[in-house]
N, C-alpha and C positions, 0 to 999 in steps of 0.2 A: 340305136336311134330310130324313132318312129318315122315311117315313110309318109309321104304326102297322101298316098292312097289310104293308108290306115287312118290318118287324121281326117280325111274327107269322109270316110265311112262313119267314124265316130260323130262327126258333125251332123251327118245326115240323120243319124238316130236321134240326136238332140232335137233337130228341127221337127221330125215327125212327131215326137212326143209333145212338143209345145203346140204345134198346129192342131193335133188331135184334141188336146186339152182346151185350147181356146174355142174350138168349135163346140165341144161337148158342154162347155160352161156358158155358151152364148156370149163370149167376150170379144168375138170378131165375127164378121159375116161368113156364111157358108162359102166354101171355095177358097179359104185362106191358104191352103197348101200351095207351096211354091211362091209365096209372096211375103213381103214385109207386111205383117198383120195390121189391118186398118181397125185398130182396137177401140173398144168402147171406152170413153173417157179421155180421148186424145186431146180434147180442148182443155180439160182440167190439167192434164200433164203439161201442156204448153204454157198454161197460166202459172203453174208452179215453177217451171223453168224461168219464166220471165221475172220472177221474184228474186232471182239470184244475182249477186253482184257481177258475176262473170258475164251474164247476159246484159245487164244494165250498162256495163263498161264497153261492151263490144260495139264497134261501129261497122264492121264487115263480117258477115256471116255466110258460111257455105252450108247448104242443106240439101239433102237428098230429095228426089221428086215424088216420093210415094205419098199416098193419101193420108197415111198415119201422121205425117209431119206437116200437112197443109196448115193446120192452125199455127204452127211455129213460123212458117214462111209468111203467112198473112200478118201475124203480129210483128215480125221483123220489119216489114214494109210500113205498117201503120206507125211504127216508132221511128221511122226515118233511117233505118239501117240499110246499107248497101247489101244486096243479097245475090249470091252466086248459087245457081242450081244446076246440078249435073244434067247434061243431055242424056236421056235414057240410052243405056248401053254404050255411052261415050262414042256414039256412032258418027259424029261429025268431026272434021279436022280441028275445029275449035270446040272443045267438049263441054263448055259451061255456058249457061245462059246468064246474062247480066240483067238483073232487075234493079233499076234505080228508082226509088219512090219519088224522086224529084221530077222525073220526066214521064213516068207512066200516066197515061190518061184513061186507062181502063180500070175498073174496080180491082183492087188487089186480090179479092177472092177469086177472080178469073185469071189474072196475070200470073198468079203463083201456082197454077195447076199445070199438070204435065201436058194438057191440051192447049192451055192458054199461052204459056210461055213461048212455044214455037211460033205463034202468030204475032207476038207482041214484043219479044225481047231479042236483042242481038246475041249472037254467040261470040265468045271470047276464048282465047287460049291463055295458058299460064303466063306468057310473056306480056300480056295486056292487063293482068289482074293486080289488084292491091293485096298486100299481105292480109291474111285471114286471122281474125281475132278468135273466132269460135266456130267449130264444126259441129253440126247437129246431124246425126246419122240415124237411119232406121236399123232395127235389129229384130231377130227372131228370138234370141235368148241372150241373157247377160248373167254372168256368175256373180253372186253376192260376195264371193271371196276377194276378187281382184279386178273386176271390171272387164274380164275377157268376154268378148261378144261373139256370137255366131250370127251371120247374116243369112240371106235366103239361098246362098250357094253359088251365085253367078260370079262373085269376086269383084264386082264393079266398085263397091265402096272402098275396098282396099286399094284398088288402082287409082281412084280419084285422090285419095290421101297421098299415095306415093307420087303421083304427078305433081301435086302441090308442094310436097316436101322437096322433091328434086329441083323445083324451081325456086326454092327458098321462100315460099309464101306461107309456110307454117314452120314453126320451131317447137322446141320443148315447152315454150310458154303458151302455145296455142292450145286452148282447152278443147276436148272432144266430149260431147254429151249425146245421150240418146233418150228419146221418150218412148216408153213402153207400157204395156199393161202389167199389173202386179203378177199375173201368171207367168209372164216372160222372165221374171227374176227366178233363177234356179239356185238351189243350195249346193249343187255339185260344182266341182272345178270343170271347166270346159276345155276341149281340145283346141289347140291353136298352132299355126305354122309361123315361120319367121316373117312372112310378108303380112301377117294379120296385125291390125292395130287393136288396142283396147280403148275403153272409155274411162274418163275421169269422173263422169257424172252419169248416173242412171236415174231418170225421173219418171215416176208413175203418177197416176191421179192421187195416190195415197201417201207417197213418201219420196224422199230424195236420198240417194246413196252417193257418197263421194269416196273415191279410191285414191289413196296417196301413193301407193307403191306402183309406179308406172313401169310397164314393160318398155324396153327400148323400142322406139318407132323406127321402122325401116327408113333409111335415108333417101330412098327413091325406088324406082322400079327394079325388081330382082328378076332379071331376064330368065334365069334358070327355072323359075317357078311359073312362067307364063305358059298358058295353053296355046296350041296352034291356032285355035279359033280366035283367041284374043289378039294374036299378032295379025291375023288376017282381017279382022273386022273393026279394029280400033285404030283409026288413022293417027291419033296422037302418039301411039307407041312407036310408030315408024320414025318420028322425029325426035324421040327422047334420047337421053344418054344414059341408058340403064346401068344400074349397079351390076357388077359381074360376080357378086358374092355367090 
């Protein structure tokens, strides 16, 4: 069995390769290393996502707070969808911002940013949230084979999904999508651990890939895989009822 350290090492190599390639090709701003890439064409990818039935039917969307997905968040609010946005690093007892377009009085382009949301949106915990129809996440790389994704390495996206799954707010019917640059689609199979989730949809400015063979989603927090810093710094983990697998 491959150890978590070996998986993390393999993921790191994938990230470095993609970050290097994005910078070399001018597909993301300099300094992309260590971040979800703020890729060129993010608006076109968001528009392509919005053409899909899964988007049109969704009334409640959860999205990451990175710049790459800002057009997704703004479009969700413009279309009257309820938007949950993770607090960076899940650092507050209630780890999600609630952005309700029916009550926001500030331009959506500001409210949906990582600096605007803390000023304008209340925070909520899973016990206060509506079931989520669609999750949109940021990624560093996605495999063309099966939708396995690699994030920036901090593990927050996986924890966000696990918290929502544990609360019964997402099910097997909740779709997970990511918007990325074409360069971030890789031909190789990617390393993954049991607490990682995959995506069903990967949308670039040029194409949309759908993955029908889903890996099983973790039912909640897997405590054995948590790092000490996560337990120390994420208040929501203290009140969760983690899986003991």
